[in-house]
C-alpha positions in Angstrom: -53.1 -34.9 40.6 -54.0 -36.6 43.8 -55.6 -34.6 46.7 -55.0 -35.9 50.2 -57.1 -34.8 53.2 -55.9 -35.5 56.7 -52.4 -34.9 55.3 -50.8 -34.0 58.7 -51.9 -37.1 60.5 -50.0 -40.4 60.8 -51.7 -42.1 57.8 -51.9 -39.0 55.6 -48.3 -38.0 56.2 -47.1 -41.5 55.2 -49.3 -41.5 52.1 -47.8 -38.1 51.1 -44.3 -39.5 51.6 -45.0 -42.6 49.5 -46.7 -40.6 46.7 -43.8 -38.1 46.6 -41.4 -41.0 46.3 -43.3 -42.2 43.3 -43.1 -38.8 41.7 -46.9 -38.1 42.0 -48.2 -34.6 41.9 -50.1 -34.1 45.2 -52.2 -31.5 46.8 -52.1 -31.9 50.6 -55.0 -30.5 52.5 -54.8 -29.3 56.1 -56.5 -26.7 58.4 -53.0 -25.9 59.5 -50.3 -26.9 57.0 -46.8 -27.4 58.4 -44.3 -24.7 57.5 -41.3 -26.9 56.9 -42.6 -30.1 55.4 -41.6 -29.8 51.8 -42.0 -32.9 49.7 -41.2 -33.1 46.0 -44.4 -32.7 44.0 -46.5 -31.8 47.0 -48.3 -28.5 47.4 -49.9 -27.7 50.8 -53.3 -26.0 50.9 -54.9 -24.5 54.0 -58.5 -25.5 53.9 -61.3 -26.8 56.2 -63.6 -29.5 55.0 -66.4 -27.7 56.9 -66.2 -24.9 54.3 -68.2 -26.8 51.6 -68.2 -23.9 49.1 -64.4 -23.6 49.1 -63.7 -27.2 48.2 -64.6 -27.5 44.5 -62.0 -25.0 43.3 -59.4 -26.6 45.5 -60.3 -30.0 43.9 -60.4 -28.7 40.4 -58.0 -30.6 38.2 -57.7 -33.5 40.6 -58.0 -37.0 39.3 -58.1 -38.7 42.7 -59.1 -37.8 46.3 -58.0 -39.6 49.5 -60.4 -38.7 52.3 -59.5 -39.1 56.0 -60.7 -37.0 58.8 -60.2 -37.0 62.5 -62.7 -38.8 64.7 -64.9 -35.9 65.7 -68.6 -35.4 66.1 -68.8 -33.7 62.7 -66.6 -36.2 60.7 -69.6 -37.6 58.7 -70.5 -34.0 57.5 -66.8 -33.2 56.7 -66.4 -36.4 54.7 -69.7 -35.9 52.8 -68.6 -32.3 52.0 -65.3 -33.6 50.5 -67.0 -36.3 48.5 -69.8 -34.0 47.2 -67.2 -31.4 46.2 -65.1 -34.1 44.5 -68.1 -35.1 42.4 -68.8 -31.4 41.6 -65.1 -30.9 40.6 -65.1 -34.0 38.3 -62.8 -36.1 40.4 -62.9 -39.6 39.0 -61.8 -41.7 42.0 -62.3 -41.3 45.7 -60.8 -43.4 48.5 -62.2 -42.9 52.0 -60.5 -44.4 55.0 -62.1 -44.9 58.3 -59.8 -45.2 61.3 -62.0 -45.0 64.4 
């Protein structure tokens, strides 16, 4: 399974579309998941990368994580939370995109 943070943004949404087209099993993370955006193989999960303790169970079973956050004052902390939680959950591959 691939977990995608920033799944409602321009880049994350396109990544989800491409992964779904390939038949990948995807968990899409968002603070506010869309109601009507169903993609084959994609499961939306409401979460906030600021909630460090909630992340490892959400990432459990994932093989890969794509990390993208908005450009905010706390983006470094959010990205570090996601990467640390991925390590704790045993995720083997992390891709981090910066788009300032």
